[in-house]
C-alpha positions as CSV (number, residue, x, y, z in Angstrom):
1,M,120.3,61.4,110.0
2,K,119.5,62.8,106.6
3,I,119.0,66.6,107.0
4,A,117.7,68.7,104.1
5,L,118.3,72.4,103.8
6,D,116.8,74.8,101.2
7,I,119.5,77.3,100.2
8,R,117.9,78.7,97.0
9,S,117.5,82.2,98.5
10,L,121.2,82.7,98.2
11,E,120.7,82.9,94.5
12,G,118.3,85.9,94.8
13,G,120.9,88.6,95.3
14,N,120.7,88.6,99.1
15,Q,124.0,86.9,100.0
16,F,125.2,89.5,102.4
17,R,122.0,90.5,104.2
18,G,118.9,89.0,105.8
19,M,118.2,85.4,105.2
20,G,121.0,85.0,102.7
21,Y,123.5,86.2,105.2
22,Y,122.1,83.7,107.8
23,M,122.5,80.8,105.4
24,L,125.9,81.8,104.1
25,N,127.4,81.9,107.6
26,L,125.4,79.2,109.4
27,V,125.4,76.2,106.9
28,P,129.2,75.9,106.5
29,E,129.7,76.0,110.3
30,I,127.0,73.3,110.8
31,V,128.7,71.1,108.2
32,K,132.1,71.8,109.9
33,Q,130.9,70.8,113.3
34,D,128.7,67.8,112.5
35,K,130.7,64.7,111.9
36,A,127.8,62.3,111.7
37,N,124.8,63.4,109.7
38,I,124.4,63.7,105.9
39,Y,123.2,67.1,104.4
40,Y,121.1,67.5,101.3
41,L,121.2,71.0,100.0
42,L,118.6,72.3,97.5
43,G,119.8,75.1,95.1
44,Y,118.9,76.4,91.7
45,S,122.4,76.1,90.1
46,K,126.1,75.4,90.7
47,K,126.5,79.2,90.9
48,N,125.1,79.0,94.5
49,P,127.9,80.3,96.8
50,L,127.4,77.3,99.1
51,Y,127.9,74.9,96.3
52,L,131.2,76.6,95.5
53,A,132.1,76.4,99.2
54,L,130.9,72.9,100.1
55,Q,130.8,70.8,97.0
56,K,133.8,68.7,98.0
57,K,132.6,67.9,101.5
58,P,132.0,64.2,101.8
59,R,128.7,64.4,103.7
60,V,127.1,67.1,101.6
61,K,125.0,66.3,98.6
62,F,123.5,68.9,96.3
63,Y,120.2,68.9,94.4
64,F,119.0,71.5,92.0
65,A,115.5,72.7,91.1
66,K,114.5,74.8,88.1
67,K,114.1,78.5,89.0
68,P,110.6,79.8,88.0
69,T,110.7,82.8,85.6
70,I,107.7,84.6,86.8
71,P,107.0,88.0,88.6
72,P,108.2,88.3,92.2
73,R,104.8,88.7,93.6
74,I,103.7,85.2,92.7
75,F,107.1,83.6,92.7
76,W,106.6,81.7,96.0
77,W,103.6,79.8,94.7
78,F,105.5,78.5,91.7
79,D,108.6,77.8,93.7
80,Q,106.9,75.1,95.8
81,P,106.9,72.2,93.3
82,G,110.7,72.1,93.2
83,L,110.9,72.0,97.0
84,I,108.2,69.3,97.4
85,K,109.8,67.1,94.7
86,F,113.2,67.4,96.4
87,L,111.7,66.4,99.8
88,F,109.8,63.3,98.5
89,Q,112.9,62.3,96.4
90,I,115.2,62.1,99.4
91,T,112.7,61.7,102.3
92,P,115.0,63.4,104.9
93,D,114.7,62.8,108.6
94,I,114.7,66.6,109.1
95,F,113.9,69.5,106.8
96,H,115.1,72.8,108.1
97,S,113.5,75.8,106.3
98,L,116.1,78.5,106.7
99,D,114.0,81.3,105.1
100,Y,110.4,80.8,106.3
101,N,109.6,78.8,103.1
102,P,108.0,75.6,104.4
103,P,106.5,73.1,101.9
104,F,102.8,72.7,101.4
105,I,103.1,68.9,101.8
106,K,105.8,66.5,102.9
107,S,106.3,62.9,104.0
108,I,105.0,62.2,107.5
109,K,108.5,60.7,108.2
110,T,110.1,64.1,107.8
111,K,110.3,66.4,110.9
112,T,110.1,70.1,110.0
113,I,112.1,72.9,111.6
114,I,111.3,76.5,110.5
115,T,113.5,79.5,111.2
116,I,111.4,82.7,111.5
117,H,113.5,85.7,112.1
118,D,110.8,88.0,113.3
119,M,107.0,88.6,113.4
120,I,107.2,91.9,111.5
121,P,104.4,91.2,109.0
122,Y,102.0,90.3,111.8
123,V,103.0,93.2,114.1
124,F,102.5,95.7,111.2
125,P,99.8,94.1,109.1
126,K,98.7,97.4,107.4
127,N,102.1,97.8,105.9
128,Y,103.1,94.2,105.2
129,L,99.9,92.3,104.5
130,K,99.0,94.2,101.3
131,P,98.1,93.4,98.5
132,F,95.8,90.4,98.9
133,D,98.1,87.8,97.3
134,K,100.8,88.8,99.8
135,K,98.4,88.5,102.7
136,L,97.3,85.0,101.5
137,E,100.9,83.9,101.2
138,L,101.8,85.0,104.7
139,W,98.5,83.4,106.1
140,I,99.5,80.1,104.5
141,K,103.0,80.3,105.9
142,F,101.5,81.2,109.3
143,C,99.4,78.0,109.1
144,L,102.4,75.9,108.0
145,A,104.5,77.3,110.8
146,R,101.9,76.3,113.4
147,R,102.1,72.6,112.3
148,A,105.9,72.6,112.3
149,D,107.7,70.2,114.7
150,W,110.1,73.0,116.0
151,L,110.6,76.7,115.4
152,V,113.9,78.7,115.6
153,T,114.2,82.5,115.9
154,D,116.9,85.0,116.6
155,S,116.1,86.5,120.0
156,E,114.2,86.0,123.2
157,Y,112.0,88.9,122.2
158,S,111.1,87.2,118.9
159,K,110.4,84.0,120.8
160,Q,107.8,85.9,122.9
161,D,106.2,87.3,119.8
162,M,106.0,83.9,118.2
163,Q,104.2,82.5,121.2
164,K,101.8,85.5,121.0
165,F,101.0,85.3,117.3
166,L,101.4,81.7,116.5
167,K,100.2,80.2,119.8
168,F,103.1,77.8,119.5
169,N,104.4,75.6,122.4
170,P,107.2,77.7,123.9
171,R,109.2,74.5,124.8
172,K,109.5,73.9,121.0
173,I,110.8,77.3,120.1
174,S,114.6,77.9,120.3
175,A,116.0,81.5,120.5
176,I,119.4,81.2,118.8
177,P,121.2,84.5,118.3
178,L,122.8,85.5,115.1
179,A,126.4,86.8,114.7
180,I,128.6,88.8,112.3
181,D,131.6,88.0,110.2
182,A,135.2,89.0,110.7
183,S,135.1,91.8,108.1
184,F,133.7,94.1,110.7
185,K,136.6,95.4,112.7
186,P,138.5,98.6,113.5
187,I,140.6,100.2,110.7
188,S,143.5,102.6,110.6
189,K,143.1,106.4,110.6
190,D,144.4,106.6,107.0
191,Q,141.8,104.1,105.9
192,Q,139.1,106.0,107.7
193,Q,140.1,109.2,106.0
194,K,139.8,107.6,102.6
195,I,136.3,106.6,103.4
196,K,135.4,110.0,104.7
197,D,136.8,111.6,101.5
198,R,134.8,109.2,99.4
199,F,131.4,109.4,101.2
200,S,131.4,112.5,103.4
201,H,133.5,115.2,101.6
202,G,136.3,114.5,104.0
203,K,134.2,115.2,107.2
204,D,133.4,113.1,110.2
205,Y,130.0,111.6,110.0
206,L,127.2,109.8,111.9
207,L,125.9,106.7,110.2
208,Y,122.5,105.0,109.7
209,L,122.1,101.7,107.7
210,G,118.8,100.6,106.3
211,D,116.8,100.5,103.1
212,M,114.8,103.5,102.1
213,Y,113.1,101.7,99.4
214,G,109.4,102.1,100.0
215,N,108.0,102.9,103.4
216,D,109.1,101.1,106.5
217,P,107.1,102.1,109.6
218,R,109.6,100.6,112.0
219,K,112.6,102.8,111.1
220,K,112.2,106.3,112.5
221,V,114.8,107.9,110.3
222,D,112.8,111.1,110.0
223,W,113.2,111.5,113.8
224,L,116.9,111.1,113.3
225,V,117.1,113.8,110.6
226,E,115.1,116.1,112.8
227,A,117.3,115.4,115.8
228,F,120.4,115.9,113.7
229,A,119.1,119.3,112.5
230,R,118.6,120.3,116.2
231,L,122.1,119.1,117.0
232,C,123.6,121.2,114.1
233,K,121.9,124.3,115.4
234,T,122.4,124.0,119.2
235,K,125.7,122.4,119.4
236,F,128.9,122.8,117.4
237,V,129.1,119.6,115.5
238,D,131.1,119.7,112.3
239,M,130.0,116.4,110.8
240,N,127.6,115.0,108.3
241,L,124.8,112.4,108.6
242,I,125.1,109.5,106.2
243,L,121.9,107.5,105.5
244,A,123.0,104.5,103.6
245,G,120.8,101.9,102.0
246,K,118.8,101.0,98.9
247,I,116.7,103.9,97.7
248,G,113.8,104.1,95.3
249,G,110.4,102.5,95.0
250,E,106.9,104.0,95.1
251,N,106.0,106.4,98.0
252,N,109.5,105.9,99.3
253,D,111.2,107.0,102.5
254,H,114.2,108.5,100.6
255,A,112.2,111.1,98.8
256,R,110.5,112.2,102.1
257,L,113.8,112.3,104.0
258,L,115.5,114.3,101.3
259,E,112.6,116.9,101.4
260,L,112.8,116.9,105.2
261,A,116.5,117.6,105.2
262,E,115.9,120.5,102.7
263,D,113.1,122.0,104.8
264,L,115.3,121.8,107.9
265,G,118.2,123.6,106.1
266,I,120.6,120.6,106.4
267,K,120.4,119.2,102.9
268,Q,124.2,119.7,102.4
269,R,124.9,117.7,105.5
270,V,122.8,114.7,104.9
271,V,124.3,112.2,102.5
272,F,122.4,109.5,100.6
273,P,125.0,107.1,99.1
274,G,122.4,104.5,98.2
275,F,123.1,100.8,98.5
276,V,126.7,100.3,99.6
277,D,128.6,97.2,98.4
278,Y,129.4,94.7,101.1
279,Q,133.1,94.9,100.2
280,V,133.0,98.6,101.3
281,L,130.3,98.5,104.0
282,P,132.6,97.4,107.0
283,Q,134.9,100.3,106.2
284,L,132.0,102.7,106.0
285,V,130.8,101.5,109.5
286,A,134.3,101.5,111.0
287,S,135.0,105.1,109.8
288,S,131.9,106.6,111.4
289,S,132.0,108.7,114.5
290,G,128.8,107.1,115.8
291,F,126.2,104.7,114.6
292,V,122.4,105.4,115.0
293,Y,119.7,102.8,114.7
294,P,116.3,104.3,115.4
295,S,114.2,101.2,114.9
296,I,111.2,100.5,117.0
297,Y,111.0,96.8,116.1
298,E,113.7,94.2,115.3
299,G,113.9,90.5,115.3
300,F,117.6,90.7,116.1
301,G,119.4,93.8,114.8
302,L,122.7,93.0,113.0
303,P,123.8,96.6,112.1
304,P,124.4,97.7,115.8
305,L,126.4,94.6,116.4
306,Q,128.5,95.3,113.3
307,A,129.2,98.8,114.5
308,L,130.3,97.6,118.0
309,A,132.6,95.1,116.3
310,C,134.2,98.1,114.5
311,G,134.8,99.9,117.8
312,V,132.0,102.5,117.0
313,S,129.6,103.8,119.6
314,V,126.0,102.9,119.1
315,L,122.7,104.7,119.8
316,S,119.5,102.7,119.4
317,F,116.0,102.4,120.9
318,D,115.6,100.4,124.1
319,T,112.9,98.2,122.6
320,T,112.3,94.7,121.3
321,S,115.5,92.7,120.7
322,L,117.9,95.6,120.6
323,P,118.9,95.5,124.3
324,E,119.8,91.8,123.8
325,V,122.2,92.8,121.0
326,V,123.6,96.1,122.3
327,G,123.8,95.1,126.0
328,D,125.0,97.9,128.4
329,V,127.7,99.0,125.9
330,G,125.5,101.1,123.7
331,I,123.3,104.1,124.4
332,L,119.7,102.9,124.7
333,V,116.8,105.3,124.8
334,L,113.1,105.0,124.9
335,P,111.6,105.6,121.4
336,D,110.6,109.2,121.1
337,K,112.0,112.3,119.4
338,E,113.3,114.0,122.5
339,N,115.1,111.0,123.8
340,L,116.7,110.4,120.4
341,Y,118.0,114.0,120.4
342,K,119.4,113.6,123.9
343,G,121.0,110.3,122.8
344,L,122.6,112.0,119.9
345,I,124.2,114.6,122.2
346,K,125.6,111.8,124.3
347,L,126.8,109.9,121.2
348,V,128.9,112.8,119.9
349,S,130.4,113.5,123.3
350,K,133.5,111.9,124.6
351,T,133.7,108.1,124.2
352,P,133.2,106.4,127.5
353,K,136.3,104.9,129.2
354,N,137.2,101.3,128.3
355,F,134.6,101.4,125.5
356,S,136.7,99.4,123.0
357,Q,137.2,96.5,125.5
358,K,133.5,96.5,126.5
359,A,132.3,96.6,122.9
360,R,134.6,93.7,122.0
361,A,133.3,91.7,125.0
362,Q,129.7,92.3,123.9
363,V,130.5,91.2,120.3
364,N,132.3,88.1,121.5
365,K,129.0,86.9,123.1
366,F,127.8,86.2,119.5
367,S,129.5,83.8,117.0
368,W,128.4,81.6,114.1
369,K,130.2,78.7,115.9
370,E,127.8,79.0,118.8
371,T,124.8,79.6,116.5
372,A,125.6,76.4,114.7
373,R,126.2,74.5,117.9
374,Q,122.8,75.4,119.2
375,T,121.1,74.7,115.8
376,L,122.7,71.2,115.9
377,G,121.3,70.8,119.4
378,V,117.8,71.3,117.9
379,Y,118.5,68.6,115.3
380,Q,119.6,66.2,118.0
381,N,116.3,66.6,119.7
382,F,114.7,64.4,117.0
383,Q,117.4,61.7,116.9
384,N,115.8,59.6,119.5
385,D,112.4,59.8,117.7
386,L,113.8,58.4,114.4
C-alpha cells in the first residue's frame, strides 16, 4: 500500500510536545516495523527532523509544500492547497492525518484516517471556539472527521467523547495509547541537587507542568497554589512549588497565579521558571519530590506518565483519561479543593513501599513500539478493500 503522512507540524516549533511529539516518536517506529508498505511524507523543508532521521530509508519518500507566510489565525486555510496537491499527486491508498488536519477534498480511492487526541474544544466551547474564524475552522474539521474512514485517539475516555460529539461508529474508532521516550528516568542525588540549585534555590520542590499562556479552564492550578499555601501553614514542609510552562499572553493564568501567591503570603515559595527546554525537562521532573497535575480534562496526560518514569510520586484528579495513565500507582482524588489539599498531604508523606517497582510496571504498559503496532493494525484493516 501507499501510505501518506502529513508531518508539517514538526516544523512549527512543537517537536517535543503535543502533536509534534506524537509524530516524532510514532512515525520512525511505524517505518521500522512495516516491511511492506511505502510511505510518502509531506513536509515544508529538509529541516524537518523526520527528514533528517528517515531520508535514507528505502521505502520512505519525501514531498515538500511551500509554507504559507500569513498570520497564525488564518494559517490553516492557506495550508490546505499544499496538502490537497500532495494527495492528488501521489493518490495514496491511505492518508493518515496525524494532527487533525484533514484535507477539504481528496481522491475517492484514498481512505482517510484521522488522529484526534481529544475533544477539548467541543467540551469547553466558550474557551476554545472563539473568535468566529476559529469556530468555523473547528466546525469544518468536525464535519471532515465525521466523513473519515477511521478515527484514532489516545484513550478509552477520548473514544467515548468522540462517540458522543461526533456520533461516529465506535467500531471504527481505535483507542491507541501514547508513550514517553527514554529521557525520562531517575537520576543521581548529585544531579538532582544541581537542578534544585538552579530552579529552587537548593530546596526540595513539588512540580507542576503546563502552559500558563492565556487562560486554560481545565487546569486548576489556582487550587494547587491555595492547597500549597495551606500545606505551608499547617504542616512543616520546607519545600517550594515550581509551576513550569510557557507564560504570557492576554488575560493569562501566570499573572493571576502570581497575584494569588502574593495574596496568600507564599510568593517566595512559588517559582515560575517559564518554558523549560526539553533537554532539561526530564531532569527537572526527576529531581522533584512530587508531581501534581490538577487537570479536570485530558485526552491522555503525558506529564504524569513522565513523572512516574522518573520514579516520582504523582497526584492527579480521578477524572477523564488520567486513571488510565496513572493506574493504581499514583494518588487519584476527585476534583475539588479539599481533596487536592488532602492529596498534597499524602504526596509529601512517606513514599509507599515498592513504589519504584510499581511505577516502572505502570510505565512499561506504554511504549511507542506498541503504539506503532496498533496503528499499523488500523492500516491493515483497509488492505483487503484495496
